[in-house]
C-alpha positions in Angstrom: -5.1 24.7 17.7 -5.0 22.4 20.7 -8.1 20.6 19.6 -6.6 20.1 16.1 -3.4 18.7 17.6 -5.5 16.2 19.7 -7.4 15.2 16.6 -4.1 14.7 14.7 -2.6 12.6 17.5 -5.7 10.4 17.7 -5.6 10.1 13.9 -2.0 8.9 13.9 -2.6 6.3 16.6 -5.7 5.0 14.8 -3.7 4.8 11.5 -0.9 2.8 13.2 -3.5 0.4 14.7 -3.9 -1.3 11.3 -7.0 -2.6 9.6 -7.1 -6.1 11.1 -7.1 -4.7 14.7 -9.6 -2.1 13.6 -12.0 -4.8 12.2 -11.7 -6.8 15.5 -12.9 -3.7 17.3 -15.7 -3.3 14.9 -16.7 -6.9 15.5 -17.0 -6.2 19.2 -19.0 -3.0 18.6 -16.5 -0.9 20.5 -17.0 1.9 18.1 -20.8 2.5 18.6 -22.2 6.0 18.8 -23.7 6.3 15.3 -27.3 5.0 14.7 -27.4 5.5 10.9 -28.7 2.2 9.5 -26.1 2.1 6.7 -23.3 2.6 9.1 -24.7 0.0 11.6 -24.9 -2.5 8.7 -21.2 -2.0 8.2 -20.3 -2.1 11.9 -22.5 -5.1 12.8 -20.1 -7.8 11.3 -19.7 -11.0 13.1 -16.1 -12.4 13.1 -16.8 -15.2 10.6 -18.3 -12.6 8.0 -15.3 -10.5 8.8 -12.8 -13.1 7.8 -14.7 -13.7 4.5 -14.7 -10.0 3.7 -11.1 -9.6 4.4 -9.9 -12.7 2.6 -11.7 -12.6 -0.7 -13.5 -16.0 -0.5 -10.5 -17.8 0.9 -9.8 -21.2 -0.7 -7.2 -23.9 -0.2 -3.7 -23.1 -1.5 -3.5 -23.8 -5.2 -1.8 -26.8 -6.5 1.5 -26.5 -8.3 -0.3 -26.8 -11.6 -2.4 -23.7 -10.7 0.5 -21.5 -9.8 0.9 -18.3 -11.9 4.4 -18.5 -13.3 5.6 -15.1 -14.4 9.3 -16.0 -14.6 11.7 -18.8 -13.6 10.1 -20.5 -10.6 13.1 -20.9 -8.4 16.2 -19.2 -7.3 18.1 -22.1 -5.7 21.2 -20.1 -5.0 19.5 -17.4 -2.8 19.5 -17.8 0.9 19.2 -15.6 4.0 22.9 -15.9 4.8 23.7 -14.1 1.6 22.7 -10.9 3.4 24.0 -8.9 6.4 20.8 -7.6 8.1 21.5 -4.2 9.5 18.4 -2.5 10.7 14.6 -3.0 11.1 13.0 -0.2 8.9 9.4 -1.3 8.9 6.9 -3.8 10.4 3.6 -5.3 9.3 1.1 -8.0 10.2 3.2 -10.9 8.9 6.8 -9.8 9.5 9.4 -7.1 9.1 11.2 -5.0 6.5 15.0 -4.8 7.0 17.8 -2.9 5.6 20.3 -5.5 4.3 23.6 -5.5 2.5 24.4 -8.3 0.1 27.6 -10.0 1.2 28.9 -10.5 -2.3 28.2 -7.3 -4.2 27.8 -4.9 -1.2 24.5 -3.6 -2.6 21.8 -2.4 -0.2 18.3 -3.7 -0.4 15.0 -3.6 1.6 14.3 -7.2 2.5 10.7 -7.9 3.4 10.6 -11.1 5.6 7.2 -12.7 6.1 6.3 -15.5 8.5 4.4 -18.2 6.6 2.5 -19.5 9.7 1.2 -16.0 10.4 0.0 -15.7 6.8 -1.7 -19.1 6.8 -3.3 -18.4 10.2 -5.1 -15.4 8.7 -5.7 -17.1 5.3 -3.8 -14.4 3.5 -1.7 -16.5 1.1 -3.7 -15.3 -1.9 -2.8 -11.7 -1.1 0.9 -12.5 -0.6 1.1 -14.3 -3.9 -0.8 -11.5 -5.6 1.8 -9.0 -4.1 4.6 -11.1 -5.7 2.8 -11.3 -9.0 2.2 -7.5 -9.1 5.9 -6.9 -8.1 7.0 -9.0 -11.1 5.0 -6.8 -13.5 6.4 -3.6 -12.0 9.7 -3.6 -13.8 9.1 -0.7 -16.2 7.6 2.1 -14.1 9.7 4.8 -12.3 7.3 5.3 -9.4 6.8 1.7 -8.4 9.1 -0.2 -6.1 11.1 -2.9 -7.9 11.5 -6.5 -6.9 15.0 -7.9 -7.6 14.1 -11.5 -6.7 12.3 -13.5 -4.1 13.0 -16.8 -2.3 11.7 -18.8 0.6 12.9 -21.0 3.4 10.7 -23.6 5.1 9.2 -21.0 7.5 9.7 -17.6 5.8 9.2 -15.7 2.5 11.8 -13.1 1.4 11.2 -10.2 -1.0 14.4 -8.5 -2.1 13.3 -5.0 -3.0 14.7 -1.6 -3.9 15.9 0.2 -0.8 14.1 3.6 -0.6 15.2 5.9 2.3 13.6 9.3 1.7 10.8 8.4 4.2 7.1 7.7 4.0 4.9 10.5 2.7 3.0 9.9 6.0 6.2 10.7 8.0 6.7 14.0 6.1 3.1 15.0 6.3 3.1 14.2 10.0 6.0 16.6 10.5 4.8 19.4 8.2 1.0 19.0 8.7 0.2 19.9 5.1 1.9 20.8 1.8 1.7 23.8 -0.5 -0.2 23.2 -3.6 2.7 22.9 -6.1 4.3 20.2 -3.9 1.0 18.4 -3.5 0.5 18.6 -7.3 3.9 17.1 -8.0 3.3 14.1 -5.7 -0.3 13.6 -6.9 1.0 13.5 -10.5 3.6 10.9 -9.8 1.1 8.8 -7.8 -1.5 9.1 -10.7 1.1 8.0 -13.2 1.9 4.9 -11.1 -1.9 4.1 -10.7 -2.5 4.6 -14.4 0.3 2.1 -15.2 -1.2 -0.5 -12.8 -4.6 0.0 -14.4 -3.0 -0.5 -17.8 -2.0 -4.0 -16.5 -5.6 -4.6 -15.3 -4.5 -4.2 -11.7 -6.5 -2.2 -9.1 -4.3 -1.0 -6.2 -7.0 -0.5 -3.6 -4.8 0.6 -0.6 -3.5 4.0 -1.5 -2.5 6.0 1.6 0.5 8.1 2.7 2.1 5.1 4.6 2.4 3.2 1.3 3.9 6.1 -0.6 7.7 6.5 -0.1 10.1 9.2 -1.2 13.4 8.1 -2.8 16.7 9.8 -2.1 16.0 12.6 -4.6 12.4 13.1 -3.5 10.4 11.2 -6.1 7.4 9.1 -5.2 7.7 5.3 -5.0 4.5 3.3 -4.5 5.0 0.2 -2.4 3.0 -2.6 -0.6 0.9 -4.4 -3.2 -0.7 -6.9 -0.8 -4.2 -5.7 -1.5 -3.9 -5.3 -5.3 -6.6 -7.0 -7.3 -5.4 -8.5 -10.6 -7.3 -9.2 -13.8 -9.7 -6.3 -13.5 -10.6 -5.4 -17.1 -11.5 -1.7 -17.9 -15.2 -2.4 -17.1 -14.6 -5.1 -14.6 -15.6 -5.0 -10.9 -14.7 -6.7 -7.6 -16.5 -6.6 -4.2 -14.0 -7.4 -1.4 -14.3 -5.2 1.7 -10.7 -4.2 2.1 -8.5 -1.1 2.4 -7.9 1.5 5.2 -10.8 3.0 7.0 -10.0 6.7 6.3 -9.8 6.0 2.6 -12.6 3.6 1.9 -14.8 4.7 -1.0 -18.6 4.9 -0.5 -19.2 1.9 -2.9 -16.8 -0.2 -0.8 -18.6 0.7 2.4 -21.9 -0.1 0.7 -20.4 -3.5 -0.1 -21.3 -2.9 -3.8 -19.2 -4.1 -6.7 -16.5 -1.5 -7.4 -14.0 -0.9 -10.2 -10.7 0.9 -10.8 -12.3 4.3 -10.0 -11.8 3.3 -6.3 -8.1 4.2 -6.8 -9.1 7.7 -8.0 -11.2 8.2 -4.9 -8.2 7.3 -2.9 -6.0 9.7 -4.9 -8.5 12.4 -4.1 -8.4 11.5 -0.4 -4.6 11.6 -0.4 -4.5 14.9 -2.3 -7.0 16.4 0.2 -4.9 15.2 3.1 -1.8 16.8 1.6 -3.6 20.1 1.2 -5.5 20.1 4.5 -3.6 17.8 6.9 -6.4 15.3 7.5 -8.3 12.9 5.2 -11.7 14.1 3.9 -14.7 13.2 6.1 -12.3 12.3 9.0 -13.7 11.9 12.5 -12.2 10.4 15.6 -15.4 8.4 15.9 -15.0 5.8 13.1 -18.8 5.2 12.9 -19.3 8.9 12.4 -16.5 9.0 9.8 -18.2 6.2 7.8 -21.5 8.1 8.0 -19.6 11.2 6.7 -18.1 9.2 3.8 -21.5 7.8 2.8 -23.7 10.9 3.4 -21.9 14.2 4.1 -21.3 16.5 1.2 -17.6 17.3 0.5 -16.7 20.7 2.1 -13.6 22.5 0.8 -12.1 25.5 2.6 -11.3 28.5 0.3 -7.5 28.4 0.7 -6.9 26.3 -2.5 -7.1 27.1 -6.2 -10.3 26.6 -8.2 -8.4 23.9 -10.2 -7.6 22.0 -7.0 -11.2 22.4 -5.8 -12.6 21.1 -9.1 -10.2 18.1 -9.1 -11.1 17.2 -5.5 -14.8 17.4 -6.3 -14.3 15.1 -9.3 -12.2 12.5 -7.5 -14.3 12.5 -4.3 -17.5 12.1 -6.2 -19.6 9.6 -4.1 -21.2 8.1 -7.2 -18.5 6.1 -9.0 -20.3 6.3 -12.3 -19.8 10.1 -12.2 -16.3 10.2 -10.7 -13.4 11.7 -12.6 -11.7 8.7 -14.3 -14.8 6.6 -14.7 -15.0 7.0 -18.5 -11.4 7.1 -19.8 -9.4 6.3 -16.6 -5.9 7.9 -16.3 -6.1 10.2 -19.3 -9.1 12.0 -17.6 -6.9 12.7 -14.6 -3.7 13.8 -16.5 -5.7 16.1 -18.7 -7.4 17.9 -15.8 -6.6 21.6 -15.6 -5.0 21.1 -12.1 -2.2 19.2 -13.8 -1.7 21.6 -16.7 1.7 22.8 -15.3 3.0 19.1 -15.5 4.9 17.9 -18.6 4.0 14.2 -18.2 6.9 12.9 -20.4 9.4 14.9 -18.3 7.6 13.7 -15.1 8.0 10.0 -16.1 11.6 10.5 -17.1 12.3 12.1 -13.7 13.4 15.3 -15.4 11.3 17.5 -13.1 13.2 18.5 -9.9 11.2 17.4 -6.9 10.0 20.2 -4.6 11.6 18.6 -1.6 14.9 16.8 -1.2 15.2 14.4 1.7 19.0 15.2 1.8 20.1 11.7 2.8 23.8 11.2 2.9 23.8 7.5 1.8 22.2 4.1 2.5 23.1 4.2 6.2 21.2 7.5 6.6 18.1 6.4 8.4 16.9 9.9 9.6 13.5 9.5 7.8 12.6 6.1 9.3 10.6 5.9 12.5 12.9 5.2 15.5 10.1 2.8 16.7 11.5 0.5 13.9 15.1 1.3 13.8 15.7 1.1 17.5 14.4 -2.5 17.5 17.1 -5.2 17.4 17.3 -7.4 14.3 16.0 -10.9 15.2 18.7 -13.5 14.9 16.3 -15.8 13.2 16.0 -13.5 10.1 19.4 -14.4 8.7 19.4 -18.1 9.0 17.4 -21.0 7.7 15.8 -23.5 10.2 17.5 -26.8 10.6 15.6 -29.2 8.3 15.6 -31.8 11.1 13.6 -29.5 13.2 10.9 -28.7 10.6 7.5 -29.5 12.0 4.4 -30.7 10.1 2.9 -27.2 10.3 6.0 -25.7 8.8 6.0 -28.3 6.0 2.4 -27.3 5.4 3.5 -23.7 5.2 6.2 -24.6 2.7 3.8 -26.3 0.4 1.3 -23.4 0.5 3.7 -21.1 -1.3 4.9 -23.3 -4.2 6.0 -21.1 -7.1 6.8 -18.1 -4.9 10.6 -18.0 -5.6 11.6 -15.8 -8.5 14.8 -15.0 -10.2 14.8 -12.6 -13.2 16.1 -13.8 -16.6 19.1 -12.1 -18.0 16.8 -10.4 -20.6 15.3 -8.3 -17.7 18.5 -6.4 -17.5 18.8 -5.6 -21.2 
């Protein structure tokens, strides 16, 4: 038991490290220990190759004429001072997520604030614009976080998002170690429904993990963080960018082979496995060994799950993507699997099924399910104000020009 606790603690720390830091450690070979040639070919990345892999053939920011315009291109009335920023509720590579209350309508929102200079430094502007574009398409699905509008100042980008305060699935899994099968089935069904919807829009999610899965105040799943989504992937289309989170990388991604939307079904299998067993499949504290396991080790399932769950995991965690469950008919193959036979999918999407766990939050100010690592941090004073235009430097001007077309305000038709 002590050894399992040590493994879990190591796992949590490694997860919090983030992929960019992880890649830096790979580049300096600090993970050695596995001599398998396939694994060594993954680990022996020089930093320049690394940047290419992570940034999908970075190119100069598109000109205004190349911008994807999915709605009105500006929201001139929106500004940081419209909000009272209350608490930090999350952090990422490029900024913070804050709980904010709008000063006019008193509505609560999660406001994602990103630093333009940090994005440009890592050449991630394409991913940020992709996240915005995917958010704009999300308006019709119950298990995807909604974007109310976006705007920018000279140095920052602002996403005004649904405020979800039931906690990360990661947080609840960390506390409870694993879930009973009916609870895992409910979450897996709602996640699969969200992924199926994204696939219907020719979007591959690519970064499914418990940290990106939130529970709302009633206990329903909300998928968030679309920065690694890949747009315009037709049913038989592929992409080849090396990205994702180490524990959840599919074999074809590790092989640096072209991959398709079935990569999301592998990740669903990994998350379901983790919900049932407490750790991702093929997990090892030694990352090189974990990669070797993903590529070469047969899936081993303990006997404490149903035959239906076993069959589903074997189908989703099939190393050959051409034989993986979902490879022929995508989401319908998943929803028609016997494991999901207790699920009425119409009721599920209408949120008529009572969630197996209620976060029991008392209101928007109830932050019990957020990590104190975030909520104890003071809100930066710079978040709620725009920089003085007289102090804008050339680099900030460059940042402003890189994100032309970011701002978004929904048309009145969106609310009808």
